[in-house]
C-alpha positions in Angstrom: 0.0 -0.1 0.2 2.8 2.4 1.2 4.8 1.4 -1.9 1.6 2.0 -4.2 0.9 5.7 -2.9 5.1 6.3 -3.2 4.8 5.3 -7.1 1.4 7.7 -7.5 3.4 11.0 -5.8 6.2 10.2 -8.1 3.7 10.9 -10.7 1.9 13.7 -9.3 3.4 16.7 -7.7 4.1 19.5 -5.7 1.6 22.4 -3.7 -0.7 21.3 -1.1 -0.4 20.4 2.2 2.1 17.7 3.3 3.0 17.6 7.0 5.8 17.5 9.1 6.6 17.0 12.3 9.6 18.0 14.5 12.5 15.4 14.1 11.6 14.1 17.8 7.9 14.7 18.1 6.0 12.3 20.2 3.2 12.7 18.1 4.9 11.7 14.9 3.2 12.9 11.6 2.7 12.7 7.7 6.3 13.0 7.1 9.3 11.9 8.7 12.4 14.1 9.0 15.3 12.1 10.3 18.6 13.8 11.4 20.9 14.7 8.7 22.8 11.6 7.6 20.0 9.0 9.2 17.7 8.7 6.1 16.2 10.2 3.9 13.0 13.1 4.3 9.8 10.4 3.5 5.9 10.6 3.8 4.2 8.8 6.4 0.5 8.0 5.6 -0.4 7.5 9.1 -1.1 10.8 10.3 -5.3 10.6 10.8 -5.7 13.9 9.7 -8.4 14.4 7.0 -8.9 17.1 4.3 -12.4 17.6 4.4 -12.5 21.0 2.1 -10.3 22.6 -0.1 -11.1 25.7 -1.9 -8.4 27.4 -4.3 -9.3 30.6 -6.1 -7.0 32.5 -8.6 -7.7 36.1 -9.2 -6.1 37.3 -12.0 -4.5 40.9 -12.0 -3.4 42.4 -14.9 0.3 43.3 -14.7 2.6 46.3 -15.0 3.7 45.1 -18.2 2.1 42.8 -20.9 4.2 40.2 -20.4 2.8 39.3 -17.0 -0.4 38.9 -15.4 0.0 37.7 -11.6 -2.6 35.1 -9.9 -3.5 36.3 -6.5 -4.0 33.0 -5.0 -6.5 32.0 -1.8 -6.4 28.7 -0.5 -8.9 27.4 1.7 -8.6 24.1 3.7 -10.6 22.4 6.5 -8.7 20.0 8.2 -10.2 17.4 11.0 -8.0 15.7 13.6 -9.6 12.2 13.6 -7.8 11.3 16.5 -9.2 11.1 20.4 -5.9 12.8 21.8 -4.4 16.3 21.2 -2.0 16.3 17.9 0.4 18.8 17.3 2.0 19.1 13.2 4.0 21.2 11.3 2.9 21.5 7.9 5.0 21.9 5.0 3.3 24.3 1.9 5.1 23.9 -1.3 4.4 26.6 -4.2 6.2 28.2 -7.0 6.2 31.2 -5.6 6.2 32.0 -1.9 5.7 36.1 -2.5 3.5 37.6 -0.3 2.8 34.1 1.5 0.5 34.4 4.8 -1.0 31.8 6.9 -4.5 32.6 8.5 -6.7 30.8 11.2 -9.4 33.0 11.4 -8.4 36.2 12.4 -5.2 35.1 13.9 -1.9 34.7 11.8 0.0 32.0 12.2 4.0 32.4 12.1 5.6 30.7 9.0 9.0 29.9 8.2 11.1 28.9 5.1 11.3 25.1 4.7 14.8 25.1 3.1 15.3 23.3 -0.2 15.4 19.7 1.1 12.1 18.0 -0.7 11.1 14.4 0.6 12.9 12.0 -1.8 9.4 10.1 -3.1 8.4 13.9 -4.1 9.6 16.0 -7.5 8.4 18.9 -8.8 6.8 18.8 -12.2 8.6 20.2 -15.2 5.6 21.8 -17.3 7.3 21.8 -21.0 4.2 22.9 -22.9 1.3 25.3 -22.8 -2.1 25.0 -24.4 -3.6 27.6 -26.7 -7.3 28.2 -25.1 -8.5 28.7 -28.6 -7.9 25.4 -30.4 -6.6 23.2 -27.1 -3.2 22.9 -29.3 -0.2 21.7 -27.2 2.6 24.5 -27.7 6.1 22.9 -26.7 8.2 25.3 -24.3 11.5 25.8 -25.8 13.3 25.6 -22.6 12.0 24.2 -19.2 9.2 25.6 -17.1 10.0 27.3 -14.2 7.2 25.4 -12.4 10.0 22.8 -11.7 11.0 24.7 -8.8 9.3 25.0 -5.8 9.7 26.9 -2.4 8.5 25.5 1.0 7.1 27.6 3.8 6.5 25.4 7.3 4.3 26.3 10.2 2.6 24.5 13.1 -1.1 23.5 13.8 -2.0 22.1 17.1 -5.2 20.3 17.2 -7.6 19.2 19.8 -9.1 15.8 20.1 -11.3 15.5 17.3 -11.2 19.0 16.2 -12.0 20.8 12.9 -9.7 23.6 11.8 -10.2 26.0 8.7 -7.0 27.8 7.6 -6.4 30.2 4.7 -3.2 30.3 2.6 -2.7 33.2 0.2 0.4 34.1 -1.9 0.9 36.0 -5.1 1.9 33.6 -8.3 3.6 35.0 -11.4 2.7 32.2 -13.5 3.8 31.8 -17.1 3.9 33.7 -20.3 4.2 32.4 -23.9 4.4 34.5 -26.8 6.4 32.4 -29.4 4.2 31.8 -32.3 1.0 33.2 -31.2 -1.1 36.1 -32.6 -1.9 37.0 -28.6 0.1 36.4 -25.5 -0.7 32.9 -23.3 -0.7 33.3 -19.8 -0.8 29.9 -17.8 -0.9 28.9 -14.2 -0.2 25.4 -12.5 -1.6 24.2 -9.0 -0.4 20.8 -7.8 -3.4 19.1 -6.1 -2.4 15.2 -6.5 -0.3 15.4 -3.3 -3.4 16.2 -0.9 -3.9 12.1 -1.1 -1.4 12.1 1.8 -4.2 13.5 3.8 -6.8 11.0 4.7 -10.3 11.1 3.4 -12.0 12.3 0.2 -12.2 16.2 0.3 -14.5 18.2 -1.2 -12.5 20.4 -3.8 -13.5 23.7 -5.1 -11.3 25.4 -8.1 -12.3 28.9 -9.4 -10.6 31.3 -11.8 -11.5 35.0 -11.8 -10.0 36.9 -14.7 -9.5 40.8 -14.6 -11.6 41.7 -17.6 -14.4 39.6 -20.0 -13.4 38.6 -22.8 -10.8 36.3 -21.9 -10.7 32.6 -23.4 -9.3 30.3 -20.7 -8.6 26.4 -21.0 -8.3 24.4 -18.3 -7.5 20.4 -18.3 -9.9 20.0 -15.4 -13.5 21.2 -16.3 -14.6 24.4 -15.2 -18.2 26.1 -15.9 -18.3 29.6 -17.2 -20.6 31.2 -14.5 -19.8 35.1 -15.1 -18.2 36.9 -18.1 -15.1 36.8 -15.9 -15.4 33.7 -13.3 -14.9 29.7 -14.5 -15.5 27.3 -11.7 -15.8 23.7 -10.8 -16.8 21.6 -7.5 -15.7 18.0 -7.2 -16.6 15.3 -4.8 -13.2 13.9 -4.5 -9.7 14.9 -5.0 -9.1 15.0 -8.8 -6.6 12.7 -10.2 -4.2 14.9 -12.1 -2.9 18.3 -11.1 -4.6 21.3 -12.4 -3.4 23.6 -15.2 -5.0 26.2 -16.9 -4.4 29.0 -19.4 -5.9 32.5 -20.8 -5.3 35.0 -23.3 -7.4 37.8 -24.8 -7.9 37.1 -28.4 -7.8 40.6 -30.8 -8.1 40.5 -34.1 -8.5 36.9 -34.9 -11.0 35.4 -37.2 -10.7 31.9 -36.6 -10.5 29.6 -33.6 -6.8 29.3 -33.0 -4.4 31.5 -31.7 -1.4 30.2 -33.6 0.6 32.2 -35.6 1.3 29.8 -38.4 -2.1 28.5 -38.4 -4.1 31.8 -38.5 -2.1 33.6 -40.7 -2.3 30.6 -43.0 -6.3 30.7 -42.6 -6.3 34.4 -43.4 -4.3 34.0 -46.6 -6.1 31.1 -47.8 -9.4 32.9 -47.3 -8.2 35.7 -49.0 -7.3 33.7 -52.0 -10.4 32.2 -51.9 -12.6 35.6 -51.9 -10.1 36.6 -54.8 -11.3 34.1 -57.0 -14.9 34.4 -56.1 -14.6 38.1 -56.4 -12.9 37.5 -60.0 -15.7 35.0 -61.1 -18.5 37.6 -60.2 -17.1 40.6 -62.3 -16.5 37.9 -65.2 -19.8 36.7 -65.0 -21.9 39.6 -64.7 -19.2 41.5 -66.9 -18.7 44.0 -64.2 -15.5 44.6 -63.3 -15.8 47.5 -60.5 -17.2 44.4 -58.6 -13.4 42.8 -58.5 -12.1 46.4 -58.0 -14.2 47.2 -54.9 -13.8 43.4 -53.6 -10.2 43.7 -54.3 -9.9 46.9 -51.9 -11.7 44.8 -49.3 -9.9 41.6 -49.5 -6.9 43.7 -48.8 -8.1 45.5 -45.8 -9.0 42.1 -44.5 -5.6 40.8 -44.9 -3.9 43.9 -43.6 -6.3 43.8 -39.9 -6.3 40.1 -39.5 -2.5 39.4 -40.4 -1.2 41.2 -37.3 2.0 39.1 -36.5 4.2 36.7 -38.3 7.8 36.1 -37.5 7.9 37.1 -34.3 10.2 40.0 -32.7 12.1 41.4 -34.3 10.6 40.4 -38.0 7.2 41.2 -37.0 6.9 44.5 -39.3 9.3 43.7 -41.4 7.3 40.8 -42.5 4.0 41.7 -41.9 4.1 44.8 -44.3 6.2 42.5 -46.9 2.8 40.3 -46.5 0.5 43.3 -47.2 2.3 44.8 -50.2 2.3 40.8 -51.9 -1.2 40.6 -51.5 -1.9 44.0 -52.6 0.3 43.7 -55.7 -1.4 40.0 -56.6 -4.8 42.0 -56.0 -3.6 44.8 -58.7 -2.6 42.1 -61.0 -5.7 40.4 -60.9 -7.9 43.3 -61.5 -5.7 44.2 -64.6 -6.3 40.9 -65.8 -9.9 40.6 -65.0 -10.5 44.7 -66.4 -8.7 43.2 -69.8 -10.9 39.7 -70.0 -14.1 42.0 -70.2 -13.0 44.5 -72.5 -12.0 41.6 -75.1 -15.7 40.3 -74.5 -17.1 43.6 -75.1 -15.3 44.3 -78.1 -16.2 41.0 -79.3 -19.5 41.4 -78.8 -19.5 44.5 -81.1 
């Protein structure tokens, strides 16, 4: 049973409560912390402390620059001591960021301290090496390992009376991830590690919530969330999900198709422009009204200028976008000349 859960923890990973008692604590606890040189830090699964409820709420705040949106994270825990005796434990809270981290029990602030870099030998933080385009659902590979493979720990004490239930609130700010390679609009992402909560007892009710800073955002979550308002997404589970929680979002601008991927979107825009050109030319020739194509060509060119807003990435965007607009414009002019010539020939032939 212990070996089975150890294997599970190796595949899962970070963020949540994992308990850590003092090395000589008579009460023990979920984590054993042997003295240096006398063994590796490892999980103890007999704490008899249950997680009754967990709520994780991300409130996204617009960053000071376009490359960062901060996630203000509030985590509510309801913990229950299933023992008939007093239980003194120390909690280890792991997260990619401990900026502004506070721990509260009611109106009382619980003093916390850095936990150091030592990690349990059967626990490893997840290296997230892809980001999901919220519009198309396409996985985009990262060119470097994500910062999510780091974890910072904060430890703080809790003391339970026999069969006592405690309500704990942890708050911190998480910068999250930013992806700008090969996409029209920047994708922001956050990762929350749920699965280590399997080291608590019981089956908790888990509530997940994301509040974006403005309407119009498109969000992708690996755990299905329901949109309950223009800015809020929410999900409630009757037990701990079997995978960690990842979500990404973007604010789509100048997008015609359901993809934010640069090459896919621009390919569809240019394909649409070509199709519209063929249709306009056909109508102008069928009705023998060359001005139909001239007017349509202007619309097609402005259509292309508007929707081809990014190409090649920095610093090539301006050069490649302008070059594409010029090529499309010249092609339309050439087609316009051809259509007028054909219609003139037909008109002369009829006379």
